[in-house]
C-alpha positions in Angstrom: -56.2 25.2 -7.2 -58.5 24.0 -10.0 -61.7 24.5 -11.9 -64.5 22.4 -13.2 -63.2 19.4 -15.1 -59.6 20.1 -13.9 -57.4 18.4 -11.4 -53.9 19.6 -10.6 -51.9 16.4 -10.3 -48.1 16.7 -10.7 -45.4 18.7 -12.4 -45.4 20.0 -16.0 -45.3 23.3 -17.7 -48.4 25.4 -17.1 -51.2 25.2 -19.7 -51.9 28.0 -22.1 -53.7 31.1 -21.0 -56.8 30.3 -23.1 -57.9 27.7 -20.6 -61.5 28.4 -19.7 -64.0 27.0 -17.2 -67.6 27.7 -17.9 -68.3 28.2 -14.2 -65.2 30.2 -13.4 -65.1 34.0 -13.5 -62.8 34.2 -16.5 -60.0 32.7 -18.5 -58.2 30.2 -16.3 -55.3 30.7 -15.4 -55.9 34.4 -15.7 -53.0 36.7 -16.5 -51.2 38.0 -13.4 -51.9 35.0 -11.2 -48.8 34.3 -9.2 -48.6 30.7 -10.3 -49.1 31.4 -14.0 -45.6 30.4 -14.9 -45.3 27.7 -12.3 -45.1 24.0 -13.1 -48.3 22.0 -13.0 -49.8 18.9 -14.6 -53.5 18.7 -15.5 -55.7 15.7 -15.9 -59.1 16.4 -17.4 -62.2 14.7 -16.0 -64.3 12.4 -18.1 -66.9 14.3 -20.1 -64.7 17.5 -20.4 -64.9 19.0 -23.9 -61.9 19.9 -26.0 -62.7 22.5 -28.5 -60.2 22.8 -31.4 -58.6 26.3 -31.5 -58.9 28.3 -34.8 -55.3 27.5 -35.4 -55.8 23.8 -35.4 -54.7 22.7 -38.9 -54.6 18.9 -38.4 -57.3 17.7 -40.8 -58.3 15.0 -38.2 -59.3 17.7 -35.7 -59.8 21.0 -37.5 -63.1 22.6 -36.2 -63.8 19.6 -34.0 -65.3 19.2 -30.5 -64.0 16.2 -28.6 -65.3 14.7 -25.4 -62.7 13.3 -23.1 -63.3 9.7 -22.0 -60.3 9.4 -19.7 -57.0 11.2 -19.1 -54.2 10.0 -16.9 -50.4 9.7 -16.8 -50.5 7.1 -19.6 -52.4 9.2 -22.1 -55.9 10.2 -23.0 -58.8 8.9 -25.1 -61.9 10.7 -26.3 -64.5 11.0 -29.1 -65.0 13.7 -31.7 -68.7 14.5 -31.3 -69.3 16.7 -34.4 -68.0 14.9 -37.4 -70.0 12.9 -40.0 -68.5 9.7 -41.2 -68.0 9.6 -45.0 -70.4 7.2 -46.7 -73.5 7.8 -44.6 -73.3 4.4 -42.8 -75.8 3.5 -40.1 -76.5 0.7 -37.5 -80.0 0.1 -36.1 -81.0 3.3 -37.7 -78.3 5.3 -36.0 -75.9 7.3 -38.1 -72.3 6.1 -37.4 -70.2 9.2 -36.6 -66.5 9.5 -36.9 -65.1 9.4 -33.4 -61.5 9.8 -34.4 -58.6 8.4 -36.4 -57.7 5.6 -34.0 -59.4 2.2 -33.6 -61.2 2.2 -37.0 -63.7 -0.7 -36.9 -64.4 -0.3 -33.2 -67.8 1.2 -32.2 -68.5 3.3 -29.2 -72.1 4.1 -28.1 -73.1 7.1 -25.9 -76.6 7.3 -24.5 -78.5 9.2 -21.7 -80.5 6.3 -20.1 -79.9 5.1 -16.6 -81.9 2.0 -17.4 -78.8 0.5 -19.0 -76.4 1.2 -16.2 -75.7 -2.5 -15.9 -74.0 -2.5 -19.3 -72.7 1.0 -19.4 -70.2 3.3 -17.6 -71.2 6.7 -16.4 -69.0 9.3 -18.2 -70.6 12.3 -16.5 -74.1 13.2 -15.4 -76.4 12.7 -18.4 -73.9 10.7 -20.5 -73.3 7.0 -20.4 -71.0 4.8 -22.6 -72.2 1.3 -23.3 -69.6 -1.4 -23.2 -72.3 -3.8 -24.5 -74.3 -1.7 -27.0 -76.5 -4.6 -28.0 -79.2 -4.1 -25.3 -79.3 -0.4 -26.0 -79.6 -0.8 -29.7 -82.4 -3.4 -29.2 -84.3 -0.9 -27.0 -83.9 1.6 -29.8 -85.2 -0.8 -32.5 -88.2 -1.8 -30.3 -89.1 1.9 -29.7 -88.3 2.0 -26.0 -85.5 4.5 -26.5 -85.3 7.6 -28.7 -82.4 8.1 -31.1 -82.2 11.7 -29.9 -80.6 10.5 -26.7 -77.8 8.3 -28.2 -74.9 8.6 -30.5 -72.9 5.9 -32.3 -69.2 6.3 -33.2 -66.6 4.4 -35.1 -63.0 5.0 -34.0 -61.8 7.3 -31.3 -59.3 10.0 -30.6 -56.1 8.9 -28.7 -53.2 10.7 -27.2 -50.0 9.1 -25.8 -48.5 9.9 -22.4 -48.0 13.6 -22.2 -49.2 14.3 -25.7 -52.5 16.1 -24.7 -50.6 18.2 -22.2 -48.2 19.3 -24.9 -51.2 20.2 -27.2 -52.8 22.2 -24.4 -49.5 24.2 -23.9 -49.4 24.8 -27.6 -52.9 26.3 -27.5 -54.3 23.6 -29.8 -57.4 23.2 -27.6 -59.8 25.2 -25.5 -61.2 23.3 -22.5 -64.8 23.4 -21.3 -67.1 21.6 -18.9 -69.2 18.7 -20.1 -72.3 19.7 -22.2 -74.7 16.9 -22.9 -76.7 19.2 -25.1 -73.8 19.3 -27.5 -73.1 15.6 -27.3 -76.7 14.7 -28.1 -77.6 17.8 -30.1 -78.0 18.0 -33.8 -74.8 17.1 -35.6 -73.9 20.2 -37.6 -70.1 19.8 -37.9 -68.5 23.3 -37.9 -71.7 24.8 -36.6 -71.4 22.6 -33.5 -67.9 23.9 -33.0 -69.1 27.5 -33.2 -71.9 26.7 -30.7 -69.3 25.2 -28.3 -67.3 28.4 -28.4 -70.5 30.4 -27.9 -71.3 28.5 -24.7 -68.0 29.6 -23.3 -68.9 33.2 -23.5 -68.2 36.3 -25.7 -64.4 36.1 -25.5 -64.3 32.6 -26.9 -67.2 33.1 -29.3 -65.1 35.7 -31.1 -62.5 33.1 -31.9 -64.9 31.4 -34.3 -64.3 34.3 -36.7 -60.5 34.0 -36.8 -58.9 32.3 -39.8 -56.9 29.1 -39.0 -53.7 31.0 -40.1 -53.6 34.7 -39.4 -51.5 35.1 -42.6 -54.8 34.4 -44.5 -56.1 37.8 -43.4 
């Protein structure tokens, strides 16, 4: 049993009930399913989006949207797609965004061009990650590529073995299908977070209006 971006792999406590698939008929798993309390392990497909729940208080991830790069039994890596990097740094005219708190000094380049498949890995349809960003940046500087279809990040987000699964159980993240329009859309920080919730439907969109801590009400 699974939804888009979801693979049932092994044994672990079930994820939280606010797991949502954009192409499913509702929240997944939905209340009342026979297996709701059963033991499952989930691995998320590359490109899947992690949307920070309103209760996420970690300053590294509060109101963030992260794209999963890979997720397996050894852990997970991804990129925060909606956070400016302090200092307004750029490379080849591209703003350097903050991809996460791990690997500071390392740069990751996402783009949408199949012309550079020889130096890139396909994350999901419409999103490539360049292992050798040089040729892509040269094409940008020469005017053969548009900056609208690429994003440059410093650092990444990392989870150790089982850590992301624990955070899912603790309702730290909502999970949604890949959305290239968010990855390459205008970087608007918290507004991008609200847009990601809106794409998931009315039930999730309403979460954007909740305070991080209900005691603040």
